[in-house]
Backbone as CSV, one residue per row, in Angstrom:
resi,resn,N_x,N_y,N_z,CA_x,CA_y,CA_z,C_x,C_y,C_z
1,MET,43.731,9.351,-43.409,43.698,8.163,-44.237,44.179,6.959,-43.416
2,ILE,43.508,5.850,-43.551,43.855,4.630,-42.824,44.844,3.835,-43.662
3,LYS,45.964,3.429,-43.022,46.943,2.609,-43.725,46.553,1.145,-43.589
4,GLU,46.479,0.441,-44.708,46.155,-0.985,-44.674,47.428,-1.795,-44.536
5,ASN,47.363,-2.797,-43.713,48.453,-3.739,-43.580,48.138,-4.884,-44.531
6,PRO,48.863,-5.022,-45.646,48.508,-6.037,-46.643,48.522,-7.457,-46.087
7,GLU,49.356,-7.725,-45.081,49.383,-9.062,-44.501,48.160,-9.329,-43.645
8,ALA,47.497,-8.278,-43.166,46.395,-8.450,-42.232,45.031,-8.189,-42.871
9,VAL,44.974,-8.049,-44.196,43.681,-7.830,-44.838,42.853,-9.092,-44.668
10,ALA,41.601,-8.922,-44.283,40.784,-10.066,-43.972,39.457,-10.007,-44.697
11,VAL,38.421,-10.600,-44.098,37.230,-10.805,-44.879,35.920,-10.214,-44.373
12,GLU,35.726,-9.770,-43.138,34.347,-9.552,-42.737,33.886,-8.161,-42.372
13,ALA,33.885,-7.820,-41.105,33.282,-6.572,-40.635,34.032,-5.379,-41.189
14,VAL,33.296,-4.355,-41.578,33.916,-3.174,-42.156,34.065,-2.111,-41.076
15,ILE,35.286,-1.620,-40.899,35.571,-0.538,-39.964,36.112,0.604,-40.808
16,GLY,35.321,1.655,-40.961,35.721,2.730,-41.866,35.757,2.178,-43.276
17,ASN,36.896,2.281,-43.919,37.057,1.741,-45.269,37.889,0.468,-45.279
18,VAL,38.259,-0.015,-44.111,39.131,-1.182,-44.018,38.316,-2.392,-43.580
19,ILE,38.489,-3.489,-44.274,37.818,-4.728,-43.895,38.629,-5.370,-42.791
20,ALA,37.942,-5.798,-41.714,38.672,-6.363,-40.572,38.029,-7.647,-40.094
21,THR,38.836,-8.644,-39.857,38.463,-9.902,-39.220,39.758,-10.540,-38.737
22,ALA,39.720,-11.784,-38.384,40.943,-12.445,-37.922,41.987,-12.419,-39.041
23,VAL,43.213,-12.091,-38.669,44.287,-12.078,-39.660,44.570,-13.507,-40.101
24,PRO,45.020,-13.700,-41.330,45.292,-15.065,-41.804,46.255,-15.839,-40.909
25,GLU,47.252,-15.136,-40.328,48.234,-15.802,-39.470,47.622,-16.349,-38.183
26,ALA,46.423,-15.910,-37.831,45.773,-16.373,-36.596,45.248,-17.796,-36.732
27,GLY,45.133,-18.279,-37.946,44.716,-19.659,-38.174,43.278,-19.947,-37.795
28,LEU,42.983,-21.229,-37.646,41.628,-21.676,-37.312,41.170,-21.130,-35.964
29,LEU,42.052,-21.142,-34.973,41.687,-20.610,-33.659,41.261,-19.150,-33.774
30,GLY,41.991,-18.371,-34.533,41.651,-16.960,-34.718,40.295,-16.783,-35.367
31,ARG,39.981,-17.610,-36.346,38.666,-17.514,-37.001,37.546,-17.902,-36.043
32,ILE,37.793,-18.907,-35.206,36.781,-19.316,-34.215,36.571,-18.201,-33.186
33,VAL,37.667,-17.627,-32.698,37.576,-16.536,-31.725,36.839,-15.348,-32.347
34,ASP,37.151,-15.055,-33.598,36.514,-13.929,-34.288,35.001,-14.118,-34.358
35,LYS,34.567,-15.312,-34.689,33.122,-15.589,-34.760,32.480,-15.589,-33.374
36,THR,33.201,-16.086,-32.375,32.677,-16.139,-31.011,32.493,-14.739,-30.434
37,GLY,33.216,-13.771,-30.955,33.101,-12.398,-30.486,31.680,-11.871,-30.533
38,TYR,30.884,-12.368,-31.475,29.489,-11.920,-31.571,28.693,-12.292,-30.317
39,VAL,29.011,-13.430,-29.719,28.324,-13.854,-28.495,28.565,-12.837,-27.389
40,PHE,29.804,-12.380,-27.260,30.136,-11.425,-26.209,29.580,-10.039,-26.521
41,ALA,29.480,-9.705,-27.797,28.835,-8.444,-28.166,27.358,-8.475,-27.777
42,ILE,26.725,-9.603,-27.982,25.328,-9.759,-27.557,25.237,-9.656,-26.039
43,GLY,26.247,-10.170,-25.323,26.279,-10.066,-23.860,26.312,-8.628,-23.389
44,ILE,27.050,-7.770,-24.092,27.100,-6.342,-23.732,25.732,-5.702,-23.956
45,VAL,25.091,-6.048,-25.072,23.754,-5.518,-25.350,22.764,-6.032,-24.302
46,ALA,22.876,-7.300,-23.940,21.997,-7.862,-22.909,22.214,-7.150,-21.568
47,ALA,23.464,-6.845,-21.241,23.757,-6.127,-19.992,23.092,-4.748,-20.002
48,ALA,23.153,-4.070,-21.124,22.507,-2.757,-21.220,20.991,-2.895,-21.057
49,PHE,20.414,-3.920,-21.671,18.973,-4.153,-21.554,18.587,-4.483,-20.107
50,ILE,19.408,-5.285,-19.443,19.144,-5.643,-18.038,19.185,-4.395,-17.160
51,LEU,20.173,-3.545,-17.374,20.253,-2.316,-16.578,19.070,-1.391,-16.856
52,LEU,18.676,-1.296,-18.104,17.504,-0.482,-18.460,16.252,-1.031,-17.786
53,THR,16.097,-2.334,-17.800,14.960,-2.980,-17.149,14.995,-2.741,-15.645
54,GLU,16.186,-2.828,-15.066,16.332,-2.593,-13.632,15.907,-1.173,-13.259
55,VAL,16.331,-0.194,-14.046,15.936,1.193,-13.778,14.424,1.329,-13.871
56,PHE,13.841,0.737,-14.892,12.392,0.775,-15.092,11.664,0.133,-13.899
57,LEU,12.107,-1.057,-13.495,11.462,-1.750,-12.375,11.650,-1.007,-11.054
58,ARG,12.857,-0.487,-10.847,13.157,0.170,-9.571,12.395,1.485,-9.413
59,TYR,12.406,2.325,-10.434,11.871,3.670,-10.267,10.415,3.828,-10.693
60,LEU,9.916,2.970,-11.558,8.507,3.069,-11.935,7.611,2.169,-11.089
61,PHE,8.104,0.987,-10.751,7.282,0.037,-10.004,7.762,-0.192,-8.568
62,ASN,8.861,0.465,-8.198,9.450,0.290,-6.875,9.661,-1.199,-6.556
63,ALA,10.157,-1.932,-7.566,10.376,-3.373,-7.423,11.766,-3.735,-7.961
64,PRO,12.821,-3.310,-7.254,14.172,-3.629,-7.746,14.457,-5.124,-7.688
65,THR,15.385,-5.536,-8.507,15.789,-6.947,-8.508,17.049,-7.104,-7.665
66,ILE,17.355,-8.339,-7.293,18.602,-8.583,-6.546,19.701,-9.128,-7.473
67,TRP,19.380,-9.345,-8.737,20.328,-9.995,-9.630,20.870,-9.102,-10.742
68,ALA,20.270,-7.959,-11.004,20.608,-7.158,-12.188,22.053,-6.659,-12.181
69,HIS,22.487,-6.079,-11.099,23.826,-5.486,-11.089,24.926,-6.539,-11.197
70,GLU,24.788,-7.613,-10.448,25.819,-8.665,-10.521,25.838,-9.339,-11.896
71,THR,24.673,-9.471,-12.502,24.610,-10.062,-13.838,25.295,-9.168,-14.861
72,THR,25.036,-7.867,-14.795,25.663,-6.966,-15.773,27.170,-6.870,-15.556
73,VAL,27.595,-6.881,-14.305,29.044,-6.868,-14.034,29.679,-8.133,-14.606
74,PHE,29.034,-9.268,-14.428,29.548,-10.537,-14.961,29.611,-10.501,-16.488
75,LEU,28.523,-10.096,-17.134,28.484,-10.065,-18.603,29.532,-9.119,-19.175
76,CYS,29.640,-7.929,-18.589,30.638,-6.971,-19.074,32.057,-7.453,-18.765
77,GLY,32.250,-8.041,-17.596,33.571,-8.529,-17.210,34.101,-9.602,-18.153
78,ILE,33.276,-10.600,-18.447,33.760,-11.661,-19.341,33.936,-11.140,-20.764
79,SER,33.150,-10.151,-21.143,33.320,-9.561,-22.474,34.656,-8.841,-22.580
80,PHE,35.022,-8.095,-21.547,36.307,-7.400,-21.569,37.475,-8.388,-21.498
81,ILE,37.322,-9.448,-20.748,38.375,-10.467,-20.680,38.564,-11.098,-22.057
82,PHE,37.458,-11.435,-22.714,37.523,-12.034,-24.046,38.108,-11.050,-25.062
83,GLY,37.934,-9.758,-24.809,38.406,-8.733,-25.741,39.887,-8.818,-26.049
84,GLY,40.707,-9.201,-25.077,42.143,-9.332,-25.325,42.448,-10.406,-26.353
85,LEU,41.800,-11.542,-26.225,41.967,-12.634,-27.188,41.424,-12.226,-28.552
86,TYR,40.289,-11.555,-28.546,39.645,-11.096,-29.780,40.554,-10.118,-30.538
87,CYS,41.137,-9.161,-29.819,42.036,-8.200,-30.461,43.306,-8.868,-30.970
88,THR,43.770,-9.881,-30.259,44.970,-10.587,-30.692,44.744,-11.298,-32.022
89,CYS,43.616,-11.972,-32.158,43.380,-12.704,-33.408,43.138,-11.755,-34.574
90,ARG,42.696,-10.541,-34.307,42.470,-9.548,-35.363,43.676,-8.642,-35.583
91,ASN,44.698,-8.790,-34.752,45.886,-7.942,-34.812,45.507,-6.462,-34.675
92,THR,44.562,-6.184,-33.774,44.104,-4.809,-33.562,44.437,-4.320,-32.163
93,HIS,45.329,-5.030,-31.473,45.719,-4.602,-30.134,46.563,-3.331,-30.238
94,ILE,46.689,-2.640,-29.131,47.462,-1.394,-29.117,48.935,-1.740,-29.236
95,ARG,49.604,-1.037,-30.123,51.044,-1.270,-30.289,51.721,0.065,-30.524
96,VAL,52.910,0.216,-30.014,53.694,1.424,-30.238,54.427,1.226,-31.550
97,VAL,54.101,2.053,-32.513,54.617,1.837,-33.867,55.691,2.852,-34.249
98,LEU,56.230,3.541,-33.269,57.239,4.554,-33.533,58.375,3.986,-34.386
99,LEU,58.858,2.811,-34.028,59.924,2.171,-34.788,59.381,1.126,-35.760
100,TYR,58.397,0.370,-35.320,57.864,-0.762,-36.088,57.466,-0.368,-37.509
101,ASP,56.794,0.756,-37.670,56.343,1.180,-38.999,57.493,1.527,-39.937
102,HIS,58.658,1.806,-39.386,59.802,2.168,-40.217,60.701,0.966,-40.536
103,PHE,60.385,-0.200,-39.981,61.177,-1.395,-40.255,60.911,-1.880,-41.669
104,PRO,61.935,-2.424,-42.331,61.679,-3.100,-43.605,60.891,-4.390,-43.340
105,PRO,60.234,-4.945,-44.348,59.375,-6.129,-44.142,60.060,-7.293,-43.429
106,ARG,61.319,-7.577,-43.741,62.003,-8.701,-43.108,62.189,-8.463,-41.602
107,VAL,62.584,-7.265,-41.214,62.775,-6.934,-39.800,61.419,-6.907,-39.093
108,ARG,60.393,-6.422,-39.783,59.047,-6.394,-39.204,58.557,-7.819,-38.922
109,ARG,58.851,-8.748,-39.833,58.467,-10.144,-39.633,59.178,-10.727,-38.414
110,ILE,60.466,-10.443,-38.284,61.219,-10.922,-37.119,60.650,-10.312,-35.838
111,ALA,60.310,-9.034,-35.897,59.704,-8.370,-34.732,58.369,-9.030,-34.392
112,ASP,57.566,-9.355,-35.415,56.274,-10.020,-35.171,56.476,-11.365,-34.474
113,ILE,57.472,-12.110,-34.922,57.756,-13.419,-34.309,58.180,-13.239,-32.854
114,LEU,59.113,-12.319,-32.614,59.602,-12.094,-31.249,58.491,-11.565,-30.334
115,ILE,57.702,-10.634,-30.840,56.597,-10.089,-30.046,55.614,-11.200,-29.696
116,SER,55.318,-12.057,-30.658,54.378,-13.155,-30.411,54.926,-14.132,-29.373
117,LEU,56.214,-14.448,-29.455,56.813,-15.381,-28.487,56.866,-14.787,-27.078
118,VAL,57.236,-13.517,-26.975,57.277,-12.862,-25.664,55.864,-12.764,-25.094
119,SER,54.889,-12.459,-25.954,53.496,-12.370,-25.502,52.971,-13.733,-25.063
120,ALA,53.384,-14.793,-25.757,52.987,-16.150,-25.354,53.565,-16.478,-23.982
121,LEU,54.817,-16.106,-23.762,55.455,-16.344,-22.465,54.730,-15.567,-21.354
122,ALA,54.444,-14.294,-21.604,53.746,-13.481,-20.608,52.358,-14.048,-20.330
123,SER,51.660,-14.459,-21.382,50.327,-15.053,-21.203,50.422,-16.353,-20.418
124,GLY,51.506,-17.091,-20.620,51.722,-18.320,-19.858,51.879,-18.038,-18.374
125,PHE,52.620,-16.977,-18.052,52.758,-16.592,-16.640,51.406,-16.191,-16.050
126,PHE,50.626,-15.441,-16.827,49.295,-15.045,-16.356,48.383,-16.262,-16.207
127,ALA,48.519,-17.230,-17.109,47.714,-18.459,-17.003,48.088,-19.217,-15.733
128,TYR,49.374,-19.249,-15.421,49.838,-19.904,-14.195,49.234,-19.217,-12.965
129,ALA,49.267,-17.897,-12.954,48.679,-17.140,-11.833,47.166,-17.362,-11.783
130,ALA,46.528,-17.399,-12.949,45.077,-17.615,-13.000,44.724,-19.006,-12.473
131,TYR,45.579,-19.983,-12.743,45.339,-21.331,-12.230,45.246,-21.313,-10.701
132,HIS,46.158,-20.579,-10.066,46.138,-20.492,-8.602,44.898,-19.748,-8.106
133,MET,44.453,-18.725,-8.860,43.212,-18.036,-8.496,42.030,-18.996,-8.581
134,VAL,41.994,-19.778,-9.641,40.898,-20.737,-9.837,40.914,-21.787,-8.748
135,GLU,42.093,-22.247,-8.408,42.215,-23.263,-7.360,41.597,-22.771,-6.045
136,ARG,41.904,-21.525,-5.688,41.345,-20.962,-4.443,39.862,-20.641,-4.575
137,ALA,39.392,-20.347,-5.786,37.982,-19.980,-5.985,37.077,-21.193,-6.130
138,VAL,37.643,-22.353,-6.412,36.833,-23.541,-6.680,36.997,-24.621,-5.615
139,VAL,38.172,-24.742,-5.037,38.440,-25.809,-4.066,38.623,-25.193,-2.683
140,THR,37.867,-25.682,-1.715,37.992,-25.196,-0.341,39.259,-25.762,0.299
141,PRO,39.717,-25.182,1.395,40.913,-25.714,2.081,40.760,-27.185,2.486
142,SER,39.525,-27.635,2.725,39.313,-29.034,3.109,39.282,-29.966,1.899
143,GLY,39.339,-29.412,0.694,39.371,-30.233,-0.510,38.044,-30.359,-1.230
144,GLU,36.986,-29.793,-0.679,35.684,-29.846,-1.351,35.678,-28.908,-2.550
145,ILE,34.869,-29.278,-3.535,34.672,-28.384,-4.673,33.449,-27.530,-4.373
146,ARG,33.680,-26.229,-4.314,32.606,-25.269,-4.054,33.012,-23.965,-4.703
147,LEU,32.136,-23.428,-5.549,32.456,-22.197,-6.257,32.328,-20.987,-5.347
148,GLU,33.305,-20.106,-5.452,33.283,-18.850,-4.704,32.086,-18.019,-5.165
149,THR,31.391,-17.402,-4.231,30.222,-16.581,-4.560,30.495,-15.129,-4.187
150,THR,29.535,-14.263,-4.515,29.705,-12.835,-4.243,29.424,-12.476,-2.798
151,GLY,28.635,-13.282,-2.109,28.294,-12.980,-0.725,27.142,-12.004,-0.582
152,SER,26.501,-11.665,-1.685,25.362,-10.743,-1.644,24.088,-11.518,-1.307
153,ALA,22.950,-10.850,-1.361,21.669,-11.517,-1.108,21.411,-12.606,-2.148
154,TRP,21.781,-12.356,-3.388,21.593,-13.346,-4.449,22.727,-14.366,-4.419
155,SER,23.948,-13.898,-4.226,25.161,-14.693,-4.066,25.423,-15.708,-5.174
156,PRO,25.512,-15.247,-6.430,25.836,-16.167,-7.520,27.327,-16.520,-7.505
157,PRO,27.699,-17.582,-8.178,29.110,-17.987,-8.205,29.921,-17.256,-9.278
158,THR,29.539,-16.047,-9.599,30.217,-15.330,-10.688,31.698,-15.063,-10.443
159,PRO,32.171,-14.809,-9.214,33.616,-14.619,-9.065,34.416,-15.853,-9.511
160,ALA,33.942,-17.032,-9.144,34.633,-18.257,-9.562,34.543,-18.439,-11.070
161,LEU,33.376,-18.154,-11.644,33.208,-18.306,-13.090,34.102,-17.344,-13.863
162,VAL,34.237,-16.124,-13.367,35.122,-15.155,-14.025,36.566,-15.629,-13.952
163,LYS,36.979,-16.146,-12.809,38.361,-16.618,-12.662,38.639,-17.821,-13.557
164,ILE,37.672,-18.718,-13.679,37.819,-19.857,-14.592,37.928,-19.356,-16.026
165,PHE,37.108,-18.369,-16.366,37.134,-17.812,-17.724,38.475,-17.133,-18.009
166,ILE,39.024,-16.433,-17.024,40.341,-15.817,-17.205,41.381,-16.891,-17.509
167,LEU,41.348,-18.002,-16.783,42.297,-19.091,-17.021,42.161,-19.640,-18.439
168,VAL,40.935,-19.882,-18.861,40.702,-20.414,-20.214,41.210,-19.439,-21.276
169,VAL,40.902,-18.166,-21.116,41.336,-17.160,-22.097,42.860,-17.038,-22.108
170,MET,43.499,-17.105,-20.940,44.967,-17.021,-20.901,45.606,-18.215,-21.615
171,ILE,45.039,-19.391,-21.430,45.564,-20.573,-22.140,45.371,-20.408,-23.642
172,LEU,44.198,-19.934,-24.032,43.942,-19.694,-25.463,44.863,-18.617,-26.017
173,LEU,45.184,-17.599,-25.212,46.127,-16.569,-25.660,47.511,-17.152,-25.906
174,VAL,47.959,-18.036,-25.028,49.257,-18.693,-25.242,49.244,-19.427,-26.573
175,VAL,48.197,-20.208,-26.793,48.088,-20.978,-28.043,48.024,-20.037,-29.241
176,GLN,47.209,-18.966,-29.133,47.067,-18.029,-30.251,48.387,-17.341,-30.579
177,PHE,49.122,-16.909,-29.564,50.409,-16.267,-29.825,51.413,-17.240,-30.446
178,LEU,51.382,-18.488,-30.029,52.276,-19.481,-30.639,51.897,-19.733,-32.098
179,ILE,50.605,-19.802,-32.371,50.144,-19.952,-33.760,50.617,-18.766,-34.591
180,LEU,50.471,-17.561,-34.048,50.919,-16.365,-34.771,52.424,-16.416,-35.035
181,ALA,53.208,-16.797,-34.030,54.665,-16.850,-34.200,55.045,-17.834,-35.301
182,VAL,54.430,-19.014,-35.273,54.733,-20.031,-36.286,54.334,-19.534,-37.677
183,ASN,53.148,-18.947,-37.784,52.682,-18.491,-39.095,53.450,-17.272,-39.597
184,TYR,53.903,-16.400,-38.695,54.774,-15.293,-39.135,56.086,-15.854,-39.654
185,ALA,56.610,-16.875,-38.996,57.863,-17.491,-39.449,57.674,-18.175,-40.806
186,LYS,56.545,-18.873,-40.970,56.266,-19.536,-42.254,56.112,-18.519,-43.377
187,ARG,55.465,-17.392,-43.062,55.252,-16.357,-44.082,56.597,-15.855,-44.599
188,GLY,57.568,-15.730,-43.717,58.888,-15.269,-44.124,59.612,-16.298,-44.974
189,ALA,59.354,-17.581,-44.712,60.005,-18.643,-45.481,59.500,-18.685,-46.921
190,THR,58.258,-18.228,-47.133,57.690,-18.264,-48.487,57.918,-16.972,-49.241
191,ASP,58.377,-15.902,-48.533,58.627,-14.612,-49.226,59.869,-14.659,-50.043
């Protein structure tokens, strides 16, 4: 039997018997991230289609492409990066509940606030590190702007794009965790 978290009951996609979408505490950003998740889901399906097409072209027509593998790695990579933000807004990330489930509601709320603040701090550190990755991937030592490429025959700028995307997602994670902390605190004030 699935236990429902009454604070996290939402409105959209059905998983088993539980309705799941962005938790109310995630605010507007959480709802936007939740809706944007469909774009990345389509990206995973597109990656599968590209790989299927590549197999078909390579083995039936002996005409492999130079772009299929790097494209699928890029699509899957950004989807997995976005997944952390997506799980955060839905409150479906992995958590050790050995103690948490036994806390009374007031202690659980305090734990939610503290977890959100610590996660915001950690995401901030990762955003700082990602900024330095982006700086090296986008700006050459001479100061020119040039995106880092894969160095393959096709050589797309996907490494730089992935690093930029990591930075954006880390910044959004900081904001999302702060929104969660504030809304968990507000929820306790109204209880």
